[in-house]
MIKOL-666300 format. One record per residue (C-alpha): residue in one letter; x, y, z. Coordinates in pm, whole numbers, plus 50000, padded with zeros to 5 digits. Layout:
! residues N
AXYZ/...
END
This chain:
! residues 289
X039787257693302/X036457278593338/X034097284093048/X035087317692970/X038817309292950/X037977278092776/X036167296692485/X038757323692444/X041677298292427/X039757277092162/X039297310891963/X042767323092017/X044207289391887/X041777288791571/X042647327391478/X046397315991504/X046017296091187/X045367327490996/X048697343291127/X050977314490981/X054037326490829/X053507336690459/X049917344790506/X048507378190421/X049117397490755/X046237425190700/X043687395590642/X044877379990961/X044517413791155/X041197418291018/X039887383791139/X041437389891480/X039817424491485/X036397405591420/X037017380291709/X038627400391966/X037987416292214/X035137393992303/X031487401092299/X029127382992521/X030167349392384/X026397337692430/X026317310792173/X029597292792263/X028607295192628/X025287276792522/X027117250892332/X029307243792651/X026487245992881/X024497218292699/X027557196492658/X028037200093020/X024577190493109/X024957160492885/X028217149693045/X031017165792835/X033097135792795/X034867148492487/X035737184292599/X038227190992296/X035297183892039/X032767204692259/X035317234692266/X035937231091898/X032217231691827/X031847261592070/X034547281191872/X033097271991557/X029687285991638/X031367317991758/X033427322191463/X030307318791241/X028757343891445/X031587368391422/X031447361191030/X027787371391004/X028517403891204/X031397414490958/X028997409790677/X026007425490836/X027787455390913/X028967461490564/X027437491090341/X025147466690151/X023447457790464/X023537478390787/X026647501990691/X027337501191072/X030397522791167/X030947505091492/X030897471291644/X031457462492020/X032577498592080/X035187498291798/X035227504891419/X033567476891230/X035787455991028/X034987473490688/X035637506490859/X039077496291005/X040397476190688/X038067485690389/X035427467190228/X037287441190020/X039257428490328/X035987428190530/X034427404790265/X037287381890277/X037767381790652/X034077371990691/X034477343290435/X037817332390601/X036197331190942/X033217308190787/X035897283990659/X037917287490966/X034937273691176/X035067241390972/X038727240490989/X038567241691368/X036287211491395/X038337192391145/X041457195991362/X039767177091640/X038347148691407/X040347121291593/X039017130391938/X035587114191850/X035257107291473/X031947089991517/X030547122791660/X031937145491403/X029537141791121/X026477150491335/X028397183391493/X029377195091144/X025847188391021/X024347208291306/X026797235691253/X026157237490873/X022397238390909/X022807267991138/X024577289290908/X023587279490553/X020357270990369/X017357264190378/X017007277290738/X020257292390867/X021377325990926/X022267332490555/X018647323590467/X017647347090765/X019537374890640/X018067369290287/X014527375190412/X015407412390430/X015687411290034/X012017396490001/X008937417689956/X006917399790215/X008427385290553/X006947364390826/X008527379391146/X008737348891344/X010307327891059/X012777358090975/X013827359091357/X014137321091393/X016417318491090/X018427349991120/X019187345891504/X017387313791629/X019187290891369/X022687297191520/X021337292491871/X019887258491751/X023007249091608/X024817257591945/X022437235592144/X022417204691896/X026057207691841/X026787207892213/X024587176292274/X026047158991969/X029707165492075/X028847150092428/X027317119092271/X023597125192360/X021497099492166/X018877123592089/X020787155392008/X018007168491766/X015857170892061/X017927200992174/X016877221291873/X013687235492029/X015457251092300/X017927267992069/X015017278991837/X013147293592122/X016077310892308/X017387324591963/X014147339791882/X014007354692245/X017467369392195/X016367386191855/X013247401492013/X015837414592289/X017877429592021/X014847446091871/X014107462292214/X017617473892250/X017697487291896/X014517508191995/X015437521192331/X019087518692408/X021967541592302/X025077536192078/X027297542692362/X025567516192581/X025567490892312/X028637498392107/X027037497991790/X024557520591607/X020957520391713/X017607527491547/X018697507291237/X015547486091234/X013227517791181/X015697535690948/X016227504390726/X012507496290729/X013567457590879/X010967434891027/X011117440391414/X009207428291716/X008887463391837/X007287474691487/X004887446791508/X003897444691858/X005017475892023/X007307478892314/X004737462692569/X003977435392318/X007537429392233/X008407426792592/X005677403492668/X006827380992367/X010367379592497/X009037366392831/X006847340192675/X009607328792432/X012107327892730/X009707306292945/X009167283892650/X013137279092606/X013317267892963/X010367243692926/X012097228992612/X015147216392787/X015317177692724/X015977153392991/X019597149493086/X021837146293388/X022307183293430/X018847193993350/X018247211493670/X021477230393660/X020757241593286/X017247253493381/X018517275393641/X020967289693405/X018657295493127/X016197313593378/X018927336093491/X019727343893134/X016257350593067/X016037378493327/X018957395593179/X017367397892843/X014897426392899/X016707460192851/X017317477793179/X015277507493053/X012347485093031/X012887459693307/X011427481193598/X008227488993379/X007927451893275/
END
């Protein structure tokens, strides 16, 4: 099974739990709406890429970790789109969850997806029980406090924000969780050594997202654009300008590739990261850059 099919299969199995007989059907529908159809699945692909580079000798655990990471990402999008934050009408080219199902169900769907991530990990506990603790710790650290994506979102409520800290937590934290969890699932002795790769790659993705928000259209992205400027949020474009943000993106991408630890699949992973880095610069800016 290829990586994409592996991710979709794991997510489909996870969401089926919400559709059990006797469960609230509209809540299950809202959760499915949040997870499918798929987005880029960047974070679970990163989890499996790291696990593969480290040997991937417990594929069921690595797949569960990848699914958990994506479920948490989807939950964050549900909450991020709500009226109290971005008030976004669309996501991935269709109505956002709160627009399709209402605010109460959107809150509950986001919460349920967070719990489902850890239920998904618990269901494979017997595969490698000695590795489950580090995997859960990595995933939990990526989403909670003090430096996970919840903390990153909370910086938008603070009067003064350090841009790099904000971006590392809001976006980088879940990327770091993906790399550390992938290594831990594969039994890498120094799983924490993979955190720097995730931190840098995640920050690069946030800078790329800031650039897309500034130069792309809603039709091309499938979600509202220009929200950073409208909401006065911290942004690499606001702080560095377009050229400066592109330069920062390239610096962070190169730093991410340089941070890949020694492992059996290091060369393959470096090639994959370099290819991914080239894709990050918005097409409208790529030629000029």
